[in-house]
N, C-alpha and C positions, 0 to 999 in steps of 0.2 A: 357259640356252639363249638364243642370240641369234635375231634375226629370220631370218637366213639358215640357221642350224641347223634351225629349225622348218620353214622352207620346204623344205629338203632332205629332211627326214623325211616331210612331207606329200605331196610330189610324186614320191616314189620309185616308186609304183605306181598312178598315176592312170589311169583308163580312157580310151581314145581311140576314134576310129573313122576311117573312110576319108576324112573331110573335113578332118582335121587335118594341115596341113603343118608348122606350128610351134606347139608347145604351151607349157607352162610353162617359163620360163627366159629369155624374151626380153621386149622392151618390150610387145609385143602378141601375142596368138595370131593365127596366119594360117590361114584356112580356105578351102577350095575348095568352094564351094556351086554350082558349075556356071554362074556368071555369066560370060557371054562377055567375054573380054579382061581381066577383073578378078578379084582375090582379095579376100576379106573380112578386115578387121582387127577384132579384138574386144578390148576393154580395160575393166577396172574399177579404180577408185581411190576412196579415201575421205579426207575431212578430219574431224578430231575436235577439238572444243573442248578447249583445254588442251594439245594437241600441235601443231596446225597454225595455230591462231588463238586469240585470247583473247576474253573476254566484251566487252572494250572495242573490238575490231576492228570497223570499219564493216561492217555486214552485207552491203552491196553487194560489198565486196571479198572477203568470205567466199565468196559465191556464185560470183564470178568465179574465185577460186582453185580452187574445187572442180572446175569444168569445165576450167580451163586446165591442170591437172595431167594430166588424161586426154588433152587435145589435144597436150600435149608428147610423150606416148608414141606417139600417131599420127604425129607429126612424126618420131619416132625410127625409124619404119619407112618414111619418105618417102611417107606416105599422105595421103588426103583424108578428113576426118571427115564423117559423114552424119547420124546420129541417136543420141539418148541417152535413157536411162531414169534417173530420179532417185529414189533412196531417201532419205527425210528422216526422221531419228529425233530426237524432241524430248522434253524433260522434260514432265511432265504440266502444269506451270504454265509456259506459254510466252506470248510476246507476238506476237500475230498480225501486227502491223505490222512487227515486226523480221523475222519469217519472210518476209513479202512483199518486204521490201527485199533479203533474200538472193536471192530469185528475180529481182528486178530486175537485180542484178549478173550472175547466171547467164544470164538471157535476153539481156542486151545483148551479152555475148561470143558467145553462140550465134548471134545474128543476124549479128554481124560475120564469123563463120567458116563460115556456111552450115549450121549444125547445127540439125536439128529436134528439139525436146523432145517425145517421143511418149508420155509417161506415166511411171509409177513407182509408188512405195509410200510411205505414211506410217505411222509407228509411234512408240511411246514408247521413251525411253531415259533412265534415271535420271540426273538432275543436269546433263547436258551435251548439246549439239547434235552430231549426226553426220550428214554428208552423204556418201552413196555414189553414184557415177555409173558406169553401164555405157554404154560408147560404142562404136558401130560406125563403121567407115571402110572405104575401098576403096583398093586400090593396083593399078596395072597388072601383069598377069601377068609374072613375071620381073624386076620392078623392086623388089620388097620388099627392104628392107635389114635384115640380121641382125647380131648381135654376133660371129658365129663365123667370119668370113672374114679376119681380120687376118693379114698375111703378113710374114715377116722382111724388113726393109728398108723397110717402109711408113713414110711420114710420118704423124705423129699431129697432128691439128688440133682446135682448139676454137673455138667462136664466143663472142663477147661477153667479159665479164670475170667473174672468179670471186671468191667470198668475200663476207662481209658482208651476205648476203641478208636477215638479220633486221632490217636498217635500213629495209626497205621493199620490196625487190625480190621477196621471196617472195609478196607480195600483188599485185604489179603487173607481173610478167614477161609477155613476149609469147611464146607458143609459136612455135617456129621452123618453122612449117608450110611457108611459101613457100620458105624457104631450103633445107629438106631436099628438097623436090620438085625445086628447081633443081639441087641437087647430083646427085640421082639421074638427072636427065635429061641432064646434061652430062658426068658423070664416072663412071668405074667405081670406085665406093667398095667397099672390101673389108669394112668393118664400120662400124656406126653405132649410137649410142644417145644418150639424153638424160642430163643430169647432174642427178639428184635427191638423191643421198646424198653428193655431194662427189666431186671428181676422184680422191681417194685411195680412195674406196669403190667408185666405178663403173668406173674404168679396169680394175681387176682382173677385172671380169665379162667384158670383152672378151678379156682375156688368157687366162683359164681356158677360155672357150668356144673360143678359137682355138688353144690350146696353145702360146703364145708368151710372151715377156717384153717389157718396155718400158724405154727410157732417156729420162728427161725432162731438159730443160735448165732449170735453176731460173730463170734470167733471162728465159726465154721465156714462162713461165706468166703469163697476164694477170691481175694482181691488181687488184681493184676499188678505187675510192676509199673506199668504205664499209669495206672490210677494212683499209685503211691507217689509217683514223681510229679503229679499235677496237683499237689496239695494247695497251691495258691488259688486254684479255681474252686475246689470243693474237697472236703475230707475224703480220704480214700474209700471208706465204707459207704459213704453216700454216693460216690461215683460208681461203685460196684452195683448199687441198687438202681441207679437212675440214668446212667449214661446212654445205654441202648447200643444197638448194633453189635452185640456180642456174638450172636448166632451160635450159641451153645444149646445143648439139650437140657430141658428141665422136665423131670418126670417123677412119678411116685410109684411105689410098689409096697407090698406088705413088709413090715419091719422084720419078719422072720426070715426073709430072703436077703436082707441087707449084707450080711457077712459073706454069703455065697457070691453075691454080686461083686463085692469089692475084690474078692480073691480071683474070680474069673476075669474081671476087668483088667487086673494087673497083668495077667497072662496074655489077654487078647490085644490090649491097647496100652502098652507100657509107657508110651510117650504122651498120653492124654490124661490129664488129671481128672479124677472123679471125687466129688465131695458130697457127703451127706450133710445137708445144711439145716435140717429141721424135721418137723413131723406135721401131719394133718391132724387137726383137732375139731371138736364140735364148734358150732357157731359160724361166724363169718369174719372176713377180714384177716389181717396179718398182725401178729404181735412179735416183738423181737426180745429175746432174752440175752442179757449180759450179766456181768458180775454185780451190777447194781439192781437187778430185778428184771421186770418185764415192762415194755412200753408198746403202745400201738404204733404201727407203721404209719407215718404221716406223709412221707415222700411218695411221689408218683413217678412213673417212668416217662419216656418221651411221648408226647402227644402232639399230633399235627393240629393246627388251628387253635392251640392253646392261647389264652389271652396274655 
């Protein structure tokens, strides 16, 4: 059973109530708690020693990554983060200085992004460190971005470069909070999410939620330098599709707005690459076009519990 098989089983009959506008299945839950002009975003995420970092990882970077992952999901809804609770699970034999440095990295990013750390929980966990963060945010009513609105003919865009995150980006990435809010303010995006499990793993989430397919242009996918340097492990293009932990934005909008978007982006975010990598088509799944024709996407992104 894969991660997504398990999620599908567990979320089949979750209880809800009148406050829930978007529940399980998107980057954040969207709640209407009666706040004038705003909806509430709610997200939780965890990092685990051995899966997301190693014992040798600088602790400040561990704390930063733990919060940054949640911030990236708030960005995926075009929201603004507000407050977080931290659950810290530690082995019985732990180094207090090491733990304090984890919080140093977490607190620094929180201050940079306006997040208040308002409490949490500490507990024991055999052998390894686990950090789980519950994060609240807000988004203007009617401006929340979901995965489910992609339409046939839409252009598909991605920020930054993909692949090779294990070389360091997975610890030092910048959540695209400002970029996502700018997009939502200036354009009618049809779908939006962040890339945590790789383009090959995450794009299908948009396609399934929207009931459409996608055609990618191989030469348009932005492959990172780190992926190109790790050719002994996998070809660079495959790395860009499957490595995961890129934490870039993936979104679609009407093709007629593509040129205006590219021009405006260059002015607003000159240091962040933006690439149109394909289009939304009828059907389902992903096909890739290159100079030899088209082929179905066979690779998947990162999946927990994969055999």
